[in-house]
TORGUPA-453655 format. One record per residue: y, x, z of N, C-alpha, C in turn; residue in one letter. Coordinates in steps of 0.2 Angstrom, whole numbers, plus 2048, in hexadecimal, padded with zeros to 3 digits. Layout:
<rs>
YXZYXZYXZa/...
</rs>
This chain:
<rs>
7F1A71D8F7ECA6FD8E7E5A6DD8Em/7E9A65D8D7E3A60D877E5A61D86k/7E8A65D7F7E4A67D787DFA6BD78r/7E0A72D7D7D9A76D7E7D3A70D7El/7D3A6ED827CCA69D837CBA63D7Dl/7D0A63D7C7CDA60D747C9A66D6Fi/7CEA6CD6D7CBA73D687C1A71D6Bi/7C4A73D747BBA77D767B8A6ED74l/7B9A6AD747B6A65D767B4A63D6Ef/7B6A66D677B5A67D617AFA6CD5Ff/7B0A72D637AEA77D627A9A76D66q/7ABA74D6B79FA70D6F79BA6CD69l/79EA69D6779DA64D65799A66D5Fa/79DA6BD5879BA6CD54794A71D54g/791A76D5A78EA7AD5D789A76D5Fw/788A6ED62782A6AD6377FA67D59f/787A63D58783A64D52780A6AD4Ds/783A70D4D781A74D48779A77D4Al/777A75D52770A79D5676FA72D55a/76EA6BD5176BA65D50768A66D4Cg/76DA68D4676BA6AD3E767A6FD3Eq/768A75D41762A7DD42759A79D45q/75BA75D4A755A74D4D751A6ED49v/755A6DD43752A67D3F750A6BD3Ce/751A72D3A74BA77D34744A78D34n/743A78D3A741A79D3F739A74D3Cl/732A78D3772DA73D35726A75D36s/71FA70D3671AA73D38715A72D34f/713A67D3770FA64D35710A61D2Eg/708A60D2B70CA5BD26705A58D21t/707A54D1F703A4BD1E6FDA4DD1De/6F7A52D196F2A53D1B6EFA58D1Ff/6F4A5AD276EFA5ED2A6F2A59D32t/6EBA5CD356EBA5BD3D6F0A5FD44l/6F4A5DD456FAA65D496F9A5DD50e/6FBA68D536F5A68D5C6FAA6CD5Di/700A68D63705A6FD63702A6FD6Am/703A74D6E705A75D7670AA77D7Ct/70DA73D7E714A75D82715A73D87w/718A7CD8B71AA7DD92720A79D91n/721A76D9272CA73D9472DA75D99i/72CA77D9A72DA7BDA2734A76DA5e/72FA74DAA732A6CDB0735A67DACr/735A67DA673BA5FDA173CA5ADA6f/743A59DA5744A5DDA074CA61DA4p/74BA67DA474CA70DA4754A6FDA6k/758A6ADA4761A68D9F762A62D9En/75DA5EDA4762A56DA175DA53D9Ag/764A52D99764A4AD91766A53D8Dd/769A59D8F769A5FD89761A5FD88t/75EA62D8F755A62D89751A5ED85t/758A57D89751A50D86754A51D7El/758A50D7E75CA4FD76759A57D70n/75AA5BD75755A63D70751A61D6Ey/74BA5DD73742A5DD76740A57D6Dv/744A51D6E744A4CD6B746A4FD62v/74BA54D6174BA56D5B748A5AD59d/743A5DD5B73CA62D5B738A61D58i/735A5CD5C730A59D5B731A54D56i/736A50D56735A4DD4F737A54D48e/738A59D4973BA5CD42732A64D43a/72FA63D47729A64D46726A61D42l/722A5AD47721A56D42718A55D45d/716A59D4A710A5CD4B70DA52D4Cv/707A53D4E705A4ED4F700A4ED56d/6FEA4ED5B700A50D60704A54D65i/706A54D6970AA5AD6D706A57D78v/703A5ED76702A5CD7F704A63D81a/709A60D87710A62D8A70EA63D91i/710A68D9370EA6AD9C715A6BDA1q/714A6ADA571DA69DAA721A65DA9e/71EA61DA8723A57DAB725A57DB0v/72AA57DB572DA55DB9730A4EDBAe/734A4ADB5736A44DB3732A3FDB0d/731A39DB372EA37DAC731A2FDABl/737A31DB073DA2BDAB741A30DA2d/741A34DA6742A3ADA073CA3DD9By/735A3BD9C730A3BD97730A34D93f/730A30D95732A2AD95738A28D8Cn/73DA2CD92742A2AD8C73FA2ED84q/73BA33D8773AA39D80738A33D7Dl/732A30D8072EA2BD7D732A26D77v/734A23D7A73AA1FD7A73CA23D71n/741A26D71745A2BD6E740A2DD68s/73AA30D69736A2FD61731A2CD5Fl/734A27D58730A24D5572DA23D52d/726A28D54723A2BD4E71EA2BD51s/71FA2BD5971BA2FD6271BA2AD65y/715A26D6C712A25D6F712A2BD76d/713A2BD7B710A30D7D70BA2DD88g/708A33D8A704A31D8F706A36D95y/706A32D9B709A39DA0704A35DA5i/701A35DAB6FDA35DAF700A36DB6e/703A3DDB7709A3CDBD70EA3EDBDs/713A43DBF717A49DBE715A4FDC6t/710A4BDC8710A51DD070EA57DCCf/710A59DCF711A65DCF710A65DC7f/715A62DC571AA62DBD711A62DB9a/712A58DB770DA57DB070CA5ADACg/706A54DA9701A58DA2703A51DA0l/708A51D98707A4CD95707A4ED8Ea/704A45D8A703A49D81708A43D80y/70BA46D7B70EA42D73709A43D6Dl/707A3DD69703A3ED64709A38D62y/704A37D5C706A32D54702A2CD53k/704A27D536FFA1FD576FBA21D52p/6FFA21D4B700A1BD456F8A25D3Fd/6F9A2BD446F4A2DD426EFA31D48i/6F1A2FD4D6EAA2ED526EBA27D55i/6E1A27D556E1A25D596DCA25D5Eq/6E0A22D686DEA24D6B6D6A22D6Ei/6CFA27D716CDA21D746CAA1ED7En/6D0A26D7E6D2A26D876D4A2AD86t/6D8A2BD8D6DEA34D8F6D8A33D97i/6D9A35D9D6D8A36DA16D7A3FDA3y/6D6A3EDA96D3A46DAC6D0A48DAFe/6CEA4CDAD6C7A4FDB36CCA56DB8i/6C3A55DBD6C3A59DC26CAA58DC7y/6C9A53DC76CFA50DCB6D1A4EDD4t/6C9A50DD76C9A54DDE6CAA58DE1t/6CAA57DE96CBA5EDEB6CAA63DE9s/6C3A62DE96BFA68DE96C2A6EDE5e/6C3A6DDDF6C5A6EDD96CDA6EDD6y/6D3A6EDDB6D8A70DDB6D9A76DDDw/6D5A78DE06D8A81DDE6D5A83DD9n/6D2A82DD46D1A82DCB6D8A80DCAy/6D7A7CDC96DCA75DC56E1A72DC8f/6E6A76DCB6EEA73DCD6F0A6FDCBp/6EDA6DDC26F1A68DC06E9A66DBEr/6E5A5FDBF6DFA5DDBA6E1A5DDB4s/6DCA60DAF6DDA5EDA86DDA58DA6p/6E2A58DA26E2A4ED9F6DCA51D99m/6D8A4CD976D5A4DD926D5A48D8Dv/6D8A47D876DAA44D7F6D6A44D7Dm/6D1A3CD7B6CCA3DD776CEA35D73d/6CEA38D6D6D3A37D646CFA35D60f/6D1A31D596CCA32D536D2A35D4Fn/6D2A39D496D5A3CD446D4A3AD3Ey/6D4A35D3A6D0A34D346C9A32D34k/6C6A2DD3C6C2A2CD3A6BDA30D3Dd/6BEA36D406BCA39D436BDA3DD4Ae/6B9A3DD4E6BAA3DD566BBA46D5Ar/6C3A46D5E6C4A4CD5E6C7A4BD67y/6C5A52D6B6C6A52D736CCA56D73i/6D1A54D776D5A5AD7A6D7A5AD7Ei/6D8A61D836D4A60D8C6DBA64D8Ci/6E0A63D906EAA64D906E8A69D97n/6EBA6CD986ECA6FD9D6EFA78DA0n/6F2A76DA86F5A7BDA76F4A80DADh/6F2A83DAE6ECA88DB26F3A8BDB9y/6F0A8CDBD6F1A92DC36F6A99DC1k/6FAA99DC2700AA0DC06FFAA5DC1c/701AABDC0704AB2DC36FBAB4DC6c/6FBABADCB6F7ABFDCB6F8AC6DC8g/6F6AC9DCC6F6AD2DCA6F4AD5DC4n/6EEAD0DBF6E9AD2DB96E5AD4DBAg/6E3AD3DC16D8AD6DC46D7ACFDC6i/6CEACDDC46CDACADC36C5ACCDC9l/6C8AC8DCF6C5AC7DD86C3AC5DD8d/6B9AC2DD56B7ABCDD66B6ABDDDCl/6B4ABCDE26B2AC1DE96B8ABBDECd/6BFABADEA6C5AB6DED6C9AB1DEBn/6C5AACDEA6C8AA3DE76CEAA1DE7t/6D2AA5DEA6D7AA1DEA6DCAACDE6n/6DAAADDE26DBAB4DE06DCAB0DD6d/6E3AB2DD56E5AADDD46E3AADDCAe/6DEAB2DC86DAAB3DC46D5AB1DC3e/6D3AB1DC96CDAAEDCC6CEAA5DC8t/6D2AA4DCE6D0A9CDCC6D5A9ADC5r/6D7AA1DBE6D7A9EDBC6D2A9FDB7r/6CCAA5DBA6C5AA3DB96C1AA0DB7y/6C1A99DBD6BDA95DBF6C0A90DBAy/6C3A92DBC6C7A87DB56C3A8ADB0a/6C3A8EDAB6BEA8DDA56B9A8FDA6n/6B6A93DAD6AFA8FDAD6ACA88DACd/6B4A84DAF6B2A7FDB26B1A7BDABl/6B7A7EDA76B9A79DA06B5A7AD9Cl/6AFA80D9B6A8A82D956A4A7ED99k/6A3A7ED9F69EA79DA269FA73D9Be/6A3A6DDA06A6A66D9B6A4A66D97y/6A8A6CD936A8A6CD8A6A1A6AD8Bv/69DA71D8C696A70D88693A6BD8Ad/693A66D8F68EA63D9168FA5CD8Et/695A5DD8C699A54D8E69CA53D84n/69BA59D8369DA59D7C69CA5DD76f/697A62D79691A65D74692A64D6Ds/692A61D6D694A5FD6269AA5AD60d/6A0A5BD636A8A57D606ABA5CD5Fe/6B1A5BD5B6B5A5FD5A6BCA61D61n/6BCA66D646BEA67D6A6C5A6CD69v/6C9A6BD706CDA6ED6F6D0A6ED76v/6D1A74D796D2A78D7F6DAA7AD7Ei/6DDA75D836E4A7CD826E9A79D87l/6F0A7FD846F5A7FD8C6F7A82D8Fg/6FFA84D936FFA89D976F8A8DD9Bd/6F4A8FD9A6EDA95D9B6EEA9ADA1l/6F4A9DDA06F9A9FDA56F4AA6DA6n/6F1AA9D9F6F0AB1D9F6EEAB4D9Ad/6EEAB8D956EDABDD906E5ABED8Ei/6E5ABCD886DEABED846DCAC3D83l/6DFAC7D876DEACDD826DCAD4D8At/6DDAD0D8E6DAAD4D946D1AD8D93d/6D3ADDD986CCAE0D946C5AD9D97a/6BFADDD966BAAD6D986BAAD6DA1s/6B8ADBDA56BBAD9DAD6BFAD5DAEq/6C7AD5DAD6C8AD0DAD6C9ACADABn/6C6AC8DA56C9AC4DA06C8ABDDA1n/6CDAB9DA36CDAB3DA86C6AB0DA1v/6C8AB0D9D6C8AACD966C0AAFD93f/6BBAB4D986B6AB9D946B1AB2D94q/6AFAADD996AAAA9D946AAAA5D8Cm/6B2AA5D8A6B0AA2D846B0AA7D7Ff/6B3AAED7E6B4AB3D7E6ACAB4D7Cl/6A8AB5D826A1AB6D7F69DAB3D7Dd/69FAABD7C69BAA6D7669DAA7D72d/69FAAAD6A6A5AA9D686A2AA7D62k/69AAA5D61699A9DD5E697A98D5Fd/69CA98D6469DA8ED666A4A8ED68n/6A8A95D696B0A93D6A6B4A98D67y/6BAA97D666BFA9ED656C3A9BD66l/6C9AA0D676D0A9ED6A6D3AA0D62f/6D7A9AD5F6D9A99D596E2A9CD59a/6E1AA0D606EBAA3D626E9AAAD61d/6E1AAFD616DFAB4D626E4AB6D5Ef/6E5AB8D5A6E7ABAD546F2ABCD56e/6F3AB5D5A6F9AB5D5B6F9ABBD63i/6F2ABCD676F6ABED6B6F3AC6D6Da/6EEAC8D686F1ACED626F4AD4D5Ea/6F9ACED5D6FEACFD59702AD3D5Fg/70AAD3D5B70EAD6D5E712AD0D64p/715AD4D67717ACFD6F71FACAD6Ad/721ACDD64725AC7D61722ABDD60s/71DAC0D61719AB8D60718AB4D64d/717AB7D6A714AB5D7171AAAFD73y/712AAED77719AA5D7A71DAA4D7Fs/71CAACD8471EAADD8A722AB2D89y/72AAB3D8672DAB9D8672EAB9D88p/732AB7D8E734AB9D95733ABED99s/72BABFD97726AC6D9B724ACAD98w/723ACCD8F724AC8D8D71BAC8D8Cp/717AC2D8B70DAC1D8C70EABBD8As/706ABAD87705AB3D83700AB1D88h/704AA9D89700AA6D8F6FBA9ED8Al/701A9FD866FFA97D846F8A98D7Fd/6F4A92D7F6EEA93D7C6EBA8ED79h/6E7A90D746E5A89D6E6DDA8FD6Ei/6D8A8AD726D1A8AD6E6CCA84D6Dl/6C8A89D686C6A81D656BEA84D65i/6BAA7ED646B2A7FD656B1A80D5Bt/6A9A81D5B6AAA85D556A7A80D4Fn/6A6A76D506A8A70D4C6AFA73D48e/6B4A78D4A6BBA74D476BBA7DD44l/6B6A82D456B8A89D426BAA8AD3Af/6B5A85D336B6A84D2F6BCA80D2Cd/6C1A7FD2F6C8A7AD316CCA81D31e/6CCA83D356D1A89D396CFA8FD31l/6CDA90D2E6C9A94D2A6CFA91D25e/6CEA8ED246D1A89D1B6D9A8BD1Ad/6DDA90D146E3A8FD156E9A8BD16d/6E4A85D166EBA82D186EDA80D1En/6E8A84D256E8A82D2A6EDA88D2Cs/6F0A89D356F2A8DD376F4A8CD3Ed/6F5A90D406F9A93D466FEA95D47i/705A94D4D707A96D4E70CA97D54q/70EA9BD55715A9AD5A71CA97D58t/71DA92D59725A93D5972AA93D5Bi/72DA99D59731A9AD5B73BA96D5Bk/73AA92D5F73DA89D5D746A90D5Ei/744A95D6474EA96D63751A9CD5Ee/74CA9AD5A750A9FD52751A9AD4Fe/750A8FD52755A90D4E75CA8BD53s/75CA8FD59764A8CD5E765A92D5Bl/76DA8FD5A776A97D5D776A98D62p/772A98D67770A9CD6D76BAA0D6Cg/767AA1D67762AA3D6975CAA3D6Fg/758AA8D73757AA8D76759AA5D7Cw/75FAA4D7E762AA5D85763A9DD84l/767A99D7D765A91D7E75EA8ED80a/759A91D7B757A8FD7C751A8CD83y/754A93D8874FA93D8D754A90D92d/759A91D9275FA8ED9875DA87D95e/759A83D9275CA7BD8F754A79D8En/74FA7CD8B749A7AD87742A7AD92i/743A80D8C73CA83D9073EA8DD8Fs/73AA8FD96735A98D9472FA96D91d/72CA91D8E727A94D88729A91D82h/728A94D7C724A93D77720A8ED78r/722A88D71717A85D6F717A89D6Dp/70FA86D6B709A89D68707A85D64v/707A84D5E706A7ED596FEA80D55a/6FEA7CD536F3A7DD4F6F3A78D4Cl/6F2A7BD436F3A74D3E6EAA77D3Ak/6E8A71D3B6E2A71D366E0A6FD31l/6DFA6DD2C6DDA6CD266D5A68D29l/6D4A62D2A6CFA5ED2D6CFA58D29a/6D2A56D246CFA51D1E6C9A56D19d/6C4A4ED1A6BEA54D176C0A50D11s/6C3A4AD0D6C4A49D086C9A4FD02s/6CAA51D086CDA55D026CBA5BD00l/6C5A5DD026C0A67D026BCA61CFAs/6BCA5DCF86B9A5DCF16BEA5ACEBv/6C3A59CED6C5A56CE96CEA5BCE9s/6CEA63CEA6D7A62CED6D4A6ACEDd/6CFA6BCEF6CEA75CEE6CBA77CE8i/6CCA7BCE66CCA7FCDE6C4A82CDDd/6C0A80CDC6BCA81CD96BCA89CD8n/6C0A8ACD46BFA93CD26C3A98CD7q/6C3A96CDC6C5A99CE36C2A9CCE6k/6C1AA7CE66BEAA6CE86B6AA7CEEp/6B2AA8CF16B0AA8CF36AEAAECF8i/6B2AAACFE6B0AB4D006B0AB0D0Bf/6AAAB1D0B6AAAAFD156A8AB6D13i/6ABAB7D1D6A4ABAD256A1AB9D26n/69FABAD2869AAB7D2E694ABCD35y/695AB9D3C697AB8D3D6A2ABBD3Ep/6A4AB6D406A8AB5D436ADAB1D44n/6B1AB2D4C6AFAB9D526A9ABDD4Ep/6AAAC6D4F6A2AC8D4F6A5ACDD55f/69DAD1D586A1AD6D5D6A0ADDD57g/69BADFD5569FAE5D5069AAE5D4Cs/696ADFD49693AE1D3F696ADAD3Be/698AD9D36697AD1D33697AD6D2Bt/695ACFD29693ACED24697ACCD20n/69AACBD1869FACBD1569CAC8D0Ff/69DAC3D0D698ABFD0669FABACFFe/699ABDCFB6A1ABCCF669EAB8CF0f/6A5AB5CEF69FAB4CE76A7AB0CE1n/6A6AB5CDA6AFAB3CD96ACAB3CD2s/6B1AB0CC96B1AAFCC56B3AB8CC0t/6B8ABACC76B8ABFCC76B6AC4CCBi/6B4ACACC66AFACFCCB6B2AD4CCFt/6B1AD1CD76B3AD6CDF6AFADFCDAp/6B5AE1CDD6AFAE6CDB6B3AE8CE3n/6B7AE7CEB6B6AEBCF06BDAE8CF3k/6BAAEBCFA6BDAE5D026BEAE9D05i/6C7AE9D056CBAEDD096CBAEAD0Fd/6CCAEDD196CBAE9D1D6D3AEED1Ei/6DAAE7D226DEAECD266E0AE8D2Ey/6E4AEDD316E5AE9D386E9AE5D34t/6EEAE0D3A6F2ADCD3A6F6AE0D37i/6FAAE4D3C6FDAE7D376FEAE8D31y/6FBAE7D2F6F9AEDD276F7AF2D25g/6F2AF5D2B6EFAFBD2A6ECAFDD26q/6EAAFDD216E2B01D206DBB03D21k/6D8B02D236D2B05D276CAB05D24i/6CBB01D1F6C5B04D1D6C6B01D16n/6BFB02D136BFAFFD0C6B8AFED05s/6B4AFBD076AEAFAD086AFAF7CFEl/6A9AFFCFC6A6AFBCF26A3AF6CF3q/6A4AF1CED69FAEBCF169AAEACE6i/69DAEFCE369CAECCDB692AEBCDAe/690AE4CD968AAE5CD6689ADFCDDg/689ADFCE2689ADCCE968CAD4CE9k/688AD2CEC68AACBCEF68BAC9CF7s/68AAD1CFC68DACDD0168CAD6D02t/68EAD7D0B68DADED0A690ADCD14i/68EAE4D1568CAE3D1F694AE8D20n/696AE4D2769CAECD2769BAEBD2Ew/698AF3D3069AAF6D396A2AF9D38d/6A2AF3D3F6AAAF3D426A8AF8D49s/6A3AF7D4C6A3AFBD526A9AFFD56q/6ABB05D526AFB0AD536B9B04D55r/6B5AFFD556C1AFED536C0AFAD5Cl/6C7AF8D5C6C7AF5D606C7AEDD5Fs/6C6AEAD626C9AE1D626CFAE1D61n/6CDAD7D5C6D4ADAD5B6D4AD2D54g/6DAAD2D4E6D7ACFD476DAAD5D45i/6D4AD4D3C6D6AD8D386D7AD5D31y/6D7AD8D2D6D8AD4D246D3AD7D1Fi/6CFAD3D1E6CBAD3D186CFAD0D12a/6D1AD7D0D6D4AD3D066CBAD6D02k/6CBAD0CFE6C7AD2CF76CAAD5CF3l/6C9AD9CEC6CBADDCEA6CAADECE1l/6CAADBCDE6C7ADDCD46CEAE0CD1s/6CCAE9CD16CFAEBCCE6D6AECCD0n/6D8AEACD86DAAEFCD86E0AE5CD8g/6DDAE1CD86E2ADCCDB6DEAD8CE0t/6E2AD5CE56DEAD1CE96DDAC9CE8v/6D7AC5CEA6D3AC1CE66D3ABECEDi/6D2ABECF06D0AB9CF86D1ABDCFDa/6D5ABDD056D4ABED096D1ABAD0Ft/6CFAC0D136CCABAD1C6CCABED23r/6CFABAD276CFABAD2D6CBABFD32k/6CBAC3D346C5AC5D376C6AC6D3Dl/6C3AC3D436C3AC5D4B6BEAC8D4Cv/6C3ACFD506BAAD2D526B8AD2D59l/6B5AD1D5C6B5AD1D676B0AD5D65m/6B0ADAD6B6ACADCD6D6A9AD8D73h/
</rs>
């Protein structure tokens, strides 16, 4: 029996060592980009010290600048988490009803203030957890992040006459946040994120995010492509559904379009020996969603190749029509347009032109890819967001 226990001990030690080594292979952050991640970490710590150790390894490996966390239940464990991360400071208001929190790199992120909004009782129906605002500077530019965890559940039908309807509660939470940003931060770099507990692709009559989707000149869900794509990339695989979102204001549209920017659902379970079962048992039932923005204006002149073709479209997102504009030292001759699954749906001949209009009213909402070609060679690409 003693020999069996010794063998079992070394097997378990090897398993945890392998898990740690594989988690360390995760990566996302870079030296030149601002990274912001939202993560519902499900009743942290879900499995005590095991959860704590995993989360420390994951955050250090991903190396993101800011983590907006939902569902912290134990303040002592959260403080242990902060103390275990050499490069991070943390902030939490309370753990009441699974609280909201931030982790951030103080050497990179200069905090101006962190505070909660809509805290009084008349807003509790819409915000069971008060939104947490982080006002900070990154490379001498001001940013605002609003971390949220909305009411869950519902039947998918928006009933605005019933204030206790789950979808209605989320709808008015969005409406209040939009009013807050429009009133207080109309010219600032704003990111609204969190476990928003609803999907982006519902029909308009039942879409709790419709006020943002309709205001496409000022707001864009950076993760819309994930929401409109295959369910293997969703943030909540158990349903499956995509519930964790990152919404940006128009001050950040250009940064998102840069080739160095990115947004991903981080599939941590693929780095664990036990896969999703191990992740769900020891860490969370939600995957994190992370945004990477090239927000360093000093790189725009010295690090961008002036010979790179100009290929833009406006508006983007768009309702039915968009205009392509292009310029290149190589003569372009057509634009091919594809679905995100790689199916070509249109080809626009552009020889001798510098602009062209595309009418997409017969297509469904979603993400499309436009490729600018010269003699069969792709010289530039654009991501198109169609929202009727």
